[in-house]
MITORRO-569814 format. One record per residue: chain; residue in three letters; x, y, z of N, C-alpha, C, O, CB in turn. Coordinates in Angstrom, 1 decimal, m for minus. Glycine has a CB too. Example, Ala and Ser with C-alpha at 12.3 -4.5 7.8 and 13.67 -1.06 7.14 Angstrom:
residues 2
ATOM	A	ALA	13.2	m5.7	7.8	12.3	m4.5	7.8	13.2	m3.3	7.8	14.2	m3.3	8.5	11.3	m4.5	9.0
ATOM	A	SER	12.8	m2.2	7.1	13.7	m1.1	7.1	12.9	0.0	7.9	13.4	1.1	8.0	14.1	m0.6	5.7
This chain:
residues 164
ATOM	A	MET	173.9	198.1	96.6	174.6	197.0	96.0	174.1	195.8	96.2	173.5	195.5	97.3	175.9	197.0	96.4
ATOM	A	THR	174.3	195.0	94.9	173.5	193.6	95.2	174.9	192.4	95.1	175.0	191.2	95.5	172.0	193.3	93.7
ATOM	A	GLU	175.9	193.3	94.3	177.1	192.2	93.9	178.2	193.1	94.1	178.0	194.3	93.9	177.2	191.4	92.4
ATOM	A	ILE	179.5	192.5	94.4	181.0	192.8	94.2	181.3	192.1	93.3	181.5	190.9	93.4	181.9	192.5	95.3
ATOM	A	GLY	181.5	192.8	92.0	182.3	192.6	90.5	183.6	191.6	90.9	184.4	191.7	91.8	183.1	194.3	89.8
ATOM	A	GLY	183.5	190.8	89.9	184.9	190.0	89.8	186.2	190.1	90.0	186.8	190.2	88.9	185.0	189.8	89.0
ATOM	A	ALA	186.8	190.0	90.9	188.4	190.1	91.0	188.5	192.0	92.3	189.5	192.4	92.8	189.2	190.2	88.8
ATOM	A	ALA	187.6	192.4	92.3	186.8	193.7	92.9	188.0	194.1	94.1	188.2	195.3	94.4	185.0	193.3	93.7
ATOM	A	PHE	188.6	193.2	94.6	189.4	193.3	95.9	190.7	192.6	95.7	191.5	192.5	96.6	188.7	192.7	97.2
ATOM	A	CYS	190.9	191.9	94.4	191.9	190.5	94.7	193.2	191.5	94.9	193.3	192.7	94.6	192.1	189.2	93.2
ATOM	A	ALA	194.1	190.5	95.8	195.4	190.7	95.8	195.7	192.1	96.6	196.6	192.9	96.4	195.9	190.6	94.3
ATOM	A	CYS	194.4	192.3	97.6	194.4	194.1	98.5	195.3	193.4	99.7	194.8	192.9	100.8	192.2	194.9	99.3
ATOM	A	GLY	196.6	193.3	99.5	197.5	192.9	101.0	197.2	193.4	102.0	197.3	192.7	103.0	198.7	193.2	101.0
ATOM	A	SER	196.7	194.7	102.2	196.7	194.8	103.4	195.0	194.9	104.1	194.6	195.4	105.2	197.6	196.0	103.7
ATOM	A	LEU	194.4	194.3	103.1	193.0	194.0	103.9	193.0	193.3	105.0	193.4	192.1	105.0	192.0	193.4	103.1
ATOM	A	GLU	192.6	193.7	105.9	192.5	192.2	107.2	191.2	192.1	107.5	191.0	190.9	107.9	193.3	192.5	109.0
ATOM	A	LYS	190.0	193.0	107.6	188.7	192.5	107.8	187.4	193.1	106.8	187.2	194.3	106.7	188.5	192.9	109.4
ATOM	A	ILE	186.6	192.4	106.3	185.4	193.0	105.3	184.3	192.5	106.2	184.2	191.6	107.0	185.3	192.4	103.4
ATOM	A	THR	183.6	193.4	105.9	181.9	192.9	106.1	181.1	193.0	104.7	180.7	194.1	104.2	181.1	193.9	107.3
ATOM	A	ILE	180.9	192.1	104.4	179.7	192.4	103.0	178.8	193.5	103.4	178.4	193.2	104.5	178.7	191.0	102.7
ATOM	A	PRO	178.2	194.4	102.9	177.1	194.8	102.7	175.8	194.0	102.6	175.7	193.2	101.7	177.2	195.3	101.9
ATOM	A	ASN	174.7	194.2	103.7	173.6	193.6	103.7	172.5	193.2	102.3	171.6	192.5	102.1	173.0	194.3	104.6
ATOM	A	GLY	173.2	194.3	101.5	172.8	194.2	100.0	172.8	193.1	99.4	171.9	192.6	98.7	173.6	194.8	99.2
ATOM	A	VAL	174.1	192.5	99.5	174.9	191.8	98.7	174.4	190.6	98.4	174.5	189.9	99.4	176.1	191.7	99.1
ATOM	A	ASN	173.8	189.9	97.3	173.5	188.6	97.0	174.3	187.7	96.6	174.1	186.5	97.1	172.8	188.5	96.2
ATOM	A	GLU	175.4	188.0	95.7	176.4	187.4	95.4	177.8	187.7	95.4	178.1	188.6	94.7	176.1	187.2	94.5
ATOM	A	ILE	179.1	186.9	96.3	180.0	187.1	95.9	180.6	186.8	94.7	180.6	185.6	94.5	180.4	186.7	96.5
ATOM	A	GLU	181.0	187.4	93.8	181.6	186.9	92.5	182.8	186.0	92.6	183.5	185.5	93.5	182.0	188.0	91.7
ATOM	A	ARG	183.0	185.8	91.1	184.5	185.2	91.1	185.8	185.9	91.4	185.7	186.9	90.8	184.8	184.8	89.8
ATOM	A	TRP	186.7	185.9	92.1	188.2	186.0	92.3	188.0	187.5	93.3	189.0	188.2	93.7	189.2	186.2	90.6
ATOM	A	VAL	186.5	187.8	93.5	186.7	189.2	94.5	187.6	189.2	95.4	188.1	190.3	95.5	185.6	189.6	95.2
ATOM	A	PHE	188.0	188.1	96.4	188.9	188.5	97.4	190.1	187.9	97.5	191.0	188.0	98.4	188.2	188.3	98.6
ATOM	A	SER	190.1	187.0	96.4	191.5	185.8	96.2	192.7	186.7	96.4	192.9	187.8	96.0	191.7	185.0	94.4
ATOM	A	ASP	193.4	186.0	97.2	194.9	186.2	97.4	195.0	187.4	97.8	195.9	188.1	97.3	195.8	185.9	96.3
ATOM	A	CYS	194.0	187.9	98.9	194.1	189.1	100.0	194.8	188.6	101.1	194.0	188.3	102.0	192.6	189.6	100.4
ATOM	A	ARG	195.9	188.5	101.4	197.0	187.3	102.3	196.4	188.0	103.8	196.4	187.2	104.7	199.3	187.4	101.9
ATOM	A	SER	196.0	189.1	104.0	196.1	189.6	105.5	194.6	189.3	105.9	194.2	189.1	107.1	196.5	191.3	105.8
ATOM	A	LEU	193.8	189.2	104.9	192.5	189.0	105.0	192.2	187.6	106.3	192.3	186.4	106.1	192.0	188.6	103.4
ATOM	A	LYS	191.9	188.2	107.8	191.7	187.4	108.9	190.2	187.2	109.3	189.7	186.3	110.1	192.4	188.1	109.9
ATOM	A	GLU	189.3	188.4	108.4	187.8	188.0	108.9	186.9	188.5	108.2	187.0	189.8	108.0	187.4	188.6	110.3
ATOM	A	VAL	186.1	187.9	107.6	184.9	188.3	106.8	183.4	188.1	107.6	183.3	187.5	108.6	184.9	187.5	105.4
ATOM	A	THR	182.4	188.7	106.9	181.2	188.6	107.6	180.5	188.4	106.5	180.7	189.2	105.6	180.8	189.6	108.4
ATOM	A	ILE	179.7	187.4	106.3	178.7	187.3	104.9	177.2	187.2	105.3	176.6	186.3	105.9	179.1	185.9	103.7
ATOM	A	PRO	176.7	188.3	104.8	175.6	188.4	105.2	174.3	187.3	104.6	174.5	186.6	103.7	175.5	189.8	104.9
ATOM	A	SER	173.3	187.4	105.3	172.2	186.6	105.0	171.5	186.5	104.0	170.7	185.6	103.8	171.4	186.8	105.5
ATOM	A	ARG	172.0	187.6	103.0	171.2	187.6	101.4	171.8	186.9	100.4	171.3	186.6	99.3	171.1	189.1	100.8
ATOM	A	VAL	173.2	186.5	100.8	174.0	185.7	99.8	173.8	184.7	99.6	173.6	183.9	100.5	175.2	185.5	99.9
ATOM	A	THR	173.7	184.2	98.0	173.3	182.7	98.0	174.4	181.9	97.4	174.5	180.7	97.5	172.1	182.5	97.3
ATOM	A	GLU	175.4	182.9	96.7	176.4	182.1	95.6	177.6	182.6	96.3	177.6	183.8	96.8	176.2	182.5	93.7
ATOM	A	ILE	178.8	181.8	96.5	180.0	182.1	96.8	180.9	181.7	95.7	181.2	180.5	95.5	180.4	181.4	98.2
ATOM	A	GLY	181.4	182.7	94.6	181.6	182.4	93.1	183.3	181.7	93.5	184.0	181.6	94.5	181.4	184.3	91.6
ATOM	A	GLU	183.4	181.4	91.9	184.6	180.9	92.0	186.2	181.3	92.7	186.7	182.5	92.5	184.7	180.7	90.9
ATOM	A	ALA	186.7	180.7	93.1	188.0	181.3	93.6	188.0	182.6	94.6	189.0	183.2	94.9	188.8	181.7	92.3
ATOM	A	ALA	186.6	183.0	95.1	186.3	184.0	95.9	187.1	184.8	96.8	187.2	186.0	97.0	185.4	183.6	96.6
ATOM	A	PHE	188.1	183.4	97.6	188.5	183.6	98.6	189.9	182.8	98.5	190.7	182.6	99.4	187.6	183.4	99.6
ATOM	A	ARG	189.8	182.5	97.4	191.4	181.4	97.2	192.5	182.4	97.8	192.5	183.6	97.6	191.9	181.0	95.2
ATOM	A	GLY	193.6	181.6	98.6	194.8	182.1	98.6	194.4	183.3	100.1	195.2	184.2	100.3	195.2	182.8	96.8
ATOM	A	CYS	193.9	183.3	100.4	193.6	183.8	101.6	194.2	183.7	102.8	193.5	183.8	103.8	192.7	183.6	101.7
ATOM	A	ARG	195.4	183.6	102.8	196.1	182.7	103.8	195.7	183.1	105.4	195.5	182.2	106.3	197.8	183.0	103.5
ATOM	A	SER	195.6	184.4	105.7	195.4	184.5	107.1	193.9	184.1	107.6	193.8	184.2	108.8	195.8	186.0	107.4
ATOM	A	LEU	193.1	183.9	107.1	192.0	183.4	107.0	191.6	182.5	107.8	191.7	181.3	107.3	191.8	183.2	106.1
ATOM	A	LYS	191.1	182.6	109.1	191.0	181.4	110.4	190.0	180.4	110.2	190.1	179.2	110.2	190.7	181.9	111.9
ATOM	A	GLU	188.7	181.4	110.0	187.4	180.9	110.5	186.2	181.1	109.7	185.9	182.3	109.7	187.1	181.4	111.6
ATOM	A	VAL	185.4	180.5	108.9	184.5	181.4	108.3	182.8	180.2	109.0	182.6	179.0	109.5	184.9	181.6	106.0
ATOM	A	THR	181.8	181.6	108.6	180.6	180.8	109.2	179.7	181.3	107.5	179.5	182.4	107.1	179.8	181.5	111.2
ATOM	A	ILE	179.3	180.1	106.9	178.4	180.6	105.9	176.7	181.0	106.3	176.0	180.2	107.0	178.4	179.5	104.6
ATOM	A	PRO	176.5	181.8	106.0	175.0	181.9	106.3	173.9	180.8	105.3	174.2	180.5	104.2	174.6	183.6	106.0
ATOM	A	ASN	172.8	180.5	106.1	171.9	179.6	105.6	171.4	180.1	104.5	170.6	179.2	104.0	170.9	179.3	106.4
ATOM	A	SER	171.5	181.3	103.7	171.0	181.5	102.6	171.7	181.3	101.2	171.2	181.4	100.1	170.7	182.7	102.8
ATOM	A	VAL	173.4	180.7	101.9	173.9	180.4	101.0	173.6	178.7	100.1	173.3	177.7	100.7	175.1	180.7	101.6
ATOM	A	LYS	173.7	178.8	98.4	173.3	177.5	98.3	174.5	176.9	97.7	174.7	175.7	97.9	172.0	177.3	97.5
ATOM	A	LYS	175.5	177.6	96.9	176.6	176.9	96.4	177.9	177.7	96.8	177.8	178.9	97.0	176.5	176.8	94.9
ATOM	A	ILE	179.2	176.9	96.9	180.5	177.4	96.9	181.0	176.8	95.7	181.1	175.6	95.5	181.2	177.1	98.2
ATOM	A	GLU	181.3	177.8	94.7	181.8	177.4	93.6	183.3	177.0	93.5	183.9	177.4	94.5	181.5	178.3	92.7
ATOM	A	HIS	184.0	176.2	92.5	184.9	175.6	92.6	186.3	176.6	93.0	186.4	177.7	92.5	184.9	175.0	91.4
ATOM	A	GLY	187.3	176.1	94.0	188.2	176.7	94.6	187.6	177.9	95.5	188.4	178.7	96.1	189.1	177.2	93.7
ATOM	A	GLY	186.5	178.0	95.7	185.8	179.2	96.5	187.0	179.6	97.7	187.4	180.7	98.1	184.1	178.8	97.2
ATOM	A	PHE	187.4	178.3	98.2	188.5	178.7	99.6	189.6	177.9	99.3	190.4	177.7	100.2	187.9	178.2	101.3
ATOM	A	LYS	189.8	177.5	98.4	191.4	176.9	98.1	192.5	177.9	98.7	192.5	179.2	98.4	191.8	176.8	96.4
ATOM	A	GLY	193.5	176.9	99.6	194.6	177.3	100.1	194.4	178.8	101.1	195.1	179.8	101.2	195.5	177.4	98.9
ATOM	A	CYS	193.6	178.5	101.4	193.3	179.0	102.7	193.8	178.3	103.8	193.2	177.4	104.5	191.9	179.0	102.8
ATOM	A	ARG	195.3	178.8	104.2	196.2	178.1	105.1	195.8	178.2	106.6	196.4	177.4	107.4	197.6	178.6	104.9
ATOM	A	SER	195.1	179.0	107.1	195.0	179.1	108.0	193.4	178.9	108.9	193.0	179.2	110.0	195.6	180.1	107.9
ATOM	A	LEU	192.8	178.3	108.1	191.5	178.7	108.1	191.4	176.9	109.0	192.0	175.9	108.8	190.5	179.1	106.3
ATOM	A	LYS	190.6	177.3	109.8	190.5	176.0	110.9	189.4	175.1	111.0	189.4	173.9	111.0	190.5	176.5	112.2
ATOM	A	GLU	188.1	176.0	110.9	187.0	175.8	111.1	186.3	176.5	110.0	186.4	177.7	109.6	186.8	176.2	112.4
ATOM	A	VAL	185.2	175.4	109.2	184.3	176.1	108.5	182.6	175.3	109.0	182.3	174.2	109.5	184.8	175.9	106.6
ATOM	A	THR	181.8	176.6	108.8	180.3	176.3	109.4	179.4	176.0	108.5	179.1	177.2	108.3	179.6	177.4	110.3
ATOM	A	ILE	178.8	175.4	107.9	178.0	175.1	107.0	176.5	174.6	106.8	176.2	173.5	107.0	178.5	174.7	106.6
ATOM	A	PRO	175.6	175.7	106.3	174.3	175.5	106.4	173.9	174.1	105.7	174.7	173.4	105.0	173.5	176.8	105.9
ATOM	A	SER	172.5	173.8	106.0	172.0	172.5	105.0	171.5	173.0	104.1	171.2	172.4	103.1	170.8	171.5	105.5
ATOM	A	SER	171.4	174.5	104.1	171.2	175.2	102.6	171.7	175.1	101.4	171.2	175.3	100.3	171.4	176.2	102.7
ATOM	A	ILE	173.1	174.6	101.6	174.4	174.4	100.7	174.1	173.0	99.9	174.1	171.9	100.6	175.9	174.3	101.6
ATOM	A	ILE	173.7	173.0	98.5	173.6	171.8	97.9	174.8	171.4	96.5	174.8	170.5	95.6	172.0	171.9	97.4
ATOM	A	LYS	175.7	172.6	97.0	177.0	172.1	96.0	178.1	172.8	97.1	177.8	173.6	97.9	177.1	172.8	94.1
ATOM	A	ILE	179.4	172.0	96.7	180.4	172.6	97.3	181.3	172.2	95.9	181.3	171.0	95.5	180.9	172.0	99.0
ATOM	A	GLY	181.9	173.0	95.2	182.4	172.8	94.2	184.0	172.2	94.3	184.5	171.8	95.3	182.3	174.0	93.7
ATOM	A	GLU	184.5	172.2	93.0	185.7	171.2	92.7	186.6	172.2	93.4	186.7	173.4	93.2	186.1	170.8	91.0
ATOM	A	GLU	187.5	171.2	94.3	188.4	172.0	94.9	188.1	173.4	96.0	189.0	174.3	96.2	189.1	172.4	93.9
ATOM	A	ALA	186.8	173.4	96.6	186.3	174.1	97.0	187.3	174.8	98.8	187.5	175.9	99.3	184.9	173.4	97.0
ATOM	A	PHE	187.6	173.7	99.0	188.6	173.7	100.5	189.7	173.1	100.3	190.4	172.9	101.3	188.1	173.0	101.9
ATOM	A	SER	190.3	172.7	98.9	191.5	172.4	98.9	192.8	172.9	99.2	193.3	173.9	98.6	191.4	172.3	98.1
ATOM	A	SER	193.5	172.4	100.1	195.0	173.1	100.3	194.5	173.8	101.6	195.1	174.9	101.7	195.6	174.3	99.0
ATOM	A	CYS	193.9	173.6	102.3	193.3	174.6	103.6	194.0	173.5	104.9	193.5	172.7	105.7	191.0	174.7	103.8
ATOM	A	ARG	195.4	173.8	104.6	196.0	172.6	105.9	195.9	172.8	107.0	196.7	172.1	107.6	197.3	172.4	106.1
ATOM	A	SER	195.2	173.7	107.8	195.0	173.5	108.9	193.6	173.4	109.4	193.2	173.6	110.5	195.8	174.4	109.5
ATOM	A	LEU	192.5	173.2	108.2	191.4	172.9	108.4	191.1	171.4	109.3	191.5	170.4	108.9	190.9	173.1	107.2
ATOM	A	LYS	190.5	171.6	110.5	190.5	170.4	111.5	189.2	170.2	111.5	189.0	169.1	111.9	191.0	170.5	113.0
ATOM	A	GLU	187.9	171.0	111.1	186.6	170.2	111.1	185.5	171.3	110.9	185.4	172.5	111.3	186.5	169.3	112.6
ATOM	A	ILE	184.6	170.6	110.0	183.6	171.1	109.2	182.3	170.8	110.1	181.9	169.8	110.5	183.7	170.3	107.7
ATOM	A	ILE	181.7	171.9	110.2	180.4	171.6	111.3	179.1	172.2	110.1	178.9	173.3	109.6	180.6	172.8	113.2
ATOM	A	PHE	178.5	171.3	110.1	177.0	171.2	109.1	175.6	171.4	110.4	174.8	170.5	110.6	176.8	169.1	108.2
ATOM	A	TYR	175.6	172.8	111.2	175.0	173.2	112.2	173.7	173.0	112.4	173.2	172.8	113.5	175.2	174.3	112.2
ATOM	A	ASP	172.9	173.0	110.9	171.6	172.2	111.0	171.4	171.3	110.3	170.2	171.2	110.0	170.6	172.7	110.8
ATOM	A	GLY	172.4	170.5	110.0	172.1	169.3	109.2	172.9	169.3	107.8	173.5	170.3	107.5	170.5	169.3	109.0
ATOM	A	VAL	173.0	168.3	107.2	173.7	167.9	105.6	172.1	167.9	104.8	171.1	167.3	105.1	174.9	166.0	105.6
ATOM	A	ASN	172.3	168.6	103.9	171.2	168.7	102.6	171.4	167.3	102.0	172.6	166.8	102.0	171.4	170.0	101.3
ATOM	A	VAL	170.1	166.6	101.5	170.1	165.4	101.4	170.4	165.2	99.8	170.5	164.1	99.3	168.8	164.9	101.9
ATOM	A	ASN	170.6	166.6	99.1	170.9	166.8	97.8	172.5	167.2	98.0	172.9	167.6	96.9	169.8	168.0	97.1
ATOM	A	LEU	173.4	167.2	98.8	174.4	167.9	98.6	175.5	167.4	97.5	176.1	166.3	97.8	174.9	167.9	99.8
ATOM	A	GLU	175.8	167.9	96.7	176.9	167.4	95.9	178.4	167.8	95.9	178.6	169.0	95.9	176.6	167.6	94.8
ATOM	A	ILE	179.5	166.9	96.0	180.6	167.6	96.5	181.9	167.3	95.0	182.3	166.2	94.7	180.9	166.8	98.2
ATOM	A	GLY	182.1	168.2	94.7	183.0	168.3	93.5	184.8	167.6	94.1	185.4	167.4	95.2	183.0	170.4	93.0
ATOM	A	LYS	184.9	167.2	92.5	186.5	166.1	92.6	187.2	167.2	93.4	187.0	168.4	93.2	187.7	165.7	90.7
ATOM	A	GLY	188.2	166.8	94.6	189.0	167.4	95.2	188.6	168.4	96.0	189.4	169.3	96.4	189.8	167.7	94.4
ATOM	A	ALA	186.9	168.5	96.3	186.4	169.9	97.4	187.8	169.9	98.3	188.6	170.7	98.2	184.6	169.7	98.6
ATOM	A	LEU	187.9	168.5	99.3	188.5	168.5	100.6	189.9	167.9	100.3	190.3	167.5	101.4	187.7	167.8	101.7
ATOM	A	ALA	190.7	167.8	99.2	192.1	167.5	99.1	193.0	168.1	99.9	192.6	169.2	100.3	192.4	167.8	98.0
ATOM	A	ASN	194.2	167.8	100.3	195.0	168.3	100.7	194.8	168.9	101.9	195.4	169.9	102.2	195.4	168.9	99.9
ATOM	A	CYS	193.9	168.3	102.7	193.5	169.1	103.9	194.0	168.0	104.9	193.2	167.1	105.3	191.8	169.6	104.1
ATOM	A	PRO	195.2	167.9	105.4	196.1	166.9	105.9	195.3	166.9	107.8	195.0	165.9	108.4	198.2	167.6	105.8
ATOM	A	ASN	195.0	168.0	108.1	194.6	168.1	109.6	193.3	167.7	109.6	192.9	167.4	110.8	194.8	169.4	110.3
ATOM	A	LEU	192.1	167.7	108.3	190.8	167.7	108.6	190.7	166.5	109.2	191.5	165.7	108.7	190.0	167.9	107.5
ATOM	A	ASP	189.8	165.9	110.2	189.7	164.8	111.1	188.0	164.8	111.7	187.6	163.7	112.0	191.1	164.9	112.4
ATOM	A	THR	187.1	165.8	111.9	185.9	165.8	112.2	185.2	166.6	111.7	185.5	167.8	111.5	185.7	165.9	113.1
ATOM	A	ILE	183.6	165.7	111.4	182.8	166.3	110.7	181.2	166.2	111.7	180.6	165.2	112.1	182.9	165.5	109.2
ATOM	A	LYS	180.9	167.5	111.9	179.9	167.8	113.1	178.7	167.6	112.3	178.8	167.7	111.1	180.0	169.4	113.9
ATOM	A	TYR	177.9	167.5	112.7	176.4	167.1	112.0	175.5	167.3	112.9	175.7	167.1	114.1	176.3	165.6	111.3
ATOM	A	LYS	174.2	167.7	112.5	173.1	167.6	113.4	172.2	166.9	113.0	172.2	167.0	111.7	172.6	168.8	113.8
ATOM	A	GLY	171.3	166.1	113.3	170.0	165.4	112.4	170.8	163.9	112.3	171.6	163.4	113.2	169.6	166.2	110.5
ATOM	A	ASN	170.4	163.5	111.0	171.1	162.4	110.3	172.1	162.8	109.5	172.2	163.9	109.0	170.3	161.6	109.6
ATOM	A	LEU	172.9	161.7	109.3	174.1	161.6	108.3	174.0	160.1	107.5	174.3	159.1	108.2	175.7	161.8	109.3
ATOM	A	SER	173.6	159.9	106.6	173.5	158.5	106.2	174.6	157.8	106.0	175.6	158.6	106.0	172.9	158.3	105.0
ATOM	A	GLU	174.9	156.4	105.8	176.0	155.8	105.6	176.7	156.1	104.1	177.9	155.9	103.9	175.7	154.4	105.8
ATOM	A	VAL	175.9	156.6	103.0	176.0	156.7	101.6	176.5	158.2	101.8	177.2	158.6	100.9	174.6	156.4	100.8
ATOM	A	GLN	176.1	159.2	102.8	176.8	160.6	102.8	178.4	160.3	103.5	179.4	160.8	103.0	175.8	161.7	103.8
ATOM	A	LYS	178.4	159.6	104.6	179.6	159.4	105.4	180.7	159.0	104.0	181.8	159.5	103.9	179.3	158.1	106.6
ATOM	A	SER	180.2	158.2	103.4	181.2	157.3	102.5	181.6	158.5	101.7	182.8	158.9	101.6	180.6	155.9	101.6
ATOM	A	MET	180.6	159.1	101.1	181.1	160.5	99.8	182.0	161.1	100.7	183.1	161.1	100.1	179.8	161.9	99.2
ATOM	A	PHE	182.1	161.6	101.9	182.9	162.3	102.9	184.3	161.7	102.4	185.2	162.2	101.7	182.4	162.1	104.6
ATOM	A	ILE	184.2	160.7	102.9	185.6	159.9	103.4	185.7	159.5	102.0	186.5	158.6	102.1	185.6	158.4	104.7
ATOM	A	TYR	185.4	159.6	101.0	185.9	159.2	99.6	186.4	160.7	99.2	187.5	160.8	98.7	184.7	158.4	98.6
ATOM	A	LYS	185.9	161.4	99.4	186.6	163.2	98.7	187.6	163.3	99.7	188.6	163.9	99.3	185.4	164.9	99.0
ATOM	A	ILE	187.6	162.8	100.8	188.6	163.6	101.6	189.7	162.3	101.7	190.8	162.5	102.2	188.0	164.3	103.4
ATOM	A	GLY	189.6	161.3	101.3	190.6	160.3	100.8	191.2	159.2	102.5	192.1	158.4	102.4	192.3	161.5	99.9
ATOM	A	ARG	190.6	159.4	103.5	191.1	158.7	104.6	189.3	159.1	105.3	188.3	159.8	105.0	192.8	159.4	105.5
ATOM	A	ASN	189.8	158.1	106.7	188.6	157.6	107.7	188.8	159.0	108.5	189.9	159.5	108.6	188.8	155.8	108.7
ATOM	A	ILE	187.6	159.5	109.0	187.7	160.7	109.8	186.4	160.4	111.0	185.6	159.5	111.1	187.4	162.2	108.6
ATOM	A	ASN	186.6	161.4	111.8	185.1	161.1	112.7	184.1	161.8	112.5	184.1	163.0	112.1	185.2	161.3	114.0
ATOM	A	PHE	183.0	161.1	112.7	181.6	161.8	112.6	181.0	162.1	113.6	180.9	161.2	114.4	180.6	161.1	112.0
ATOM	A	VAL	180.3	163.5	114.1	180.0	163.6	115.5	178.8	164.1	115.0	178.8	164.8	114.0	180.8	164.5	116.6
ATOM	A	GLN	177.3	163.7	116.0	176.3	164.4	115.7	176.2	165.1	116.9	176.4	164.8	118.1	175.3	163.6	115.3
ATOM	A	ILE	175.6	166.4	116.2	175.4	167.2	117.9	174.0	167.6	118.2	173.2	167.5	117.2	176.4	168.9	118.1
ATOM	A	ASN	173.5	168.1	119.3	172.3	168.2	119.1	171.9	169.6	118.7	170.7	169.9	118.5	171.6	167.8	120.3
């Protein structure tokens, strides 16, 4: 299995945990959207793209670690994940699509555990309506231009913390 088809598990109300098989390299659009009981997801290291609205509306999802194989999080990938508190993003990410993390009301911090890609593109509203987002942690360097980009996308000042 190399992909999970679009909307395959959409609105599965009782799905609480998912370990995506190691052979999967793309999580297509709407696959797990509105799985309101989904609390835990394991994304394998072969996945290169998280499709449009793949986890949209997964209200119980609390934490996501995106493997360093992923290059793109498409439009609304995690939109409306109300319980999501922390997102760990690798430097391989070159695109965070429009509204990718919008309305993640509990989101407090984003961690770039191995640095921020210099070519990172952040779409319109990618971090909108995240009232508790106050910290971006990063390894390596984050230019003033990149910091300004985050502040602009979030709509207010936040803390930038360099980690070793």
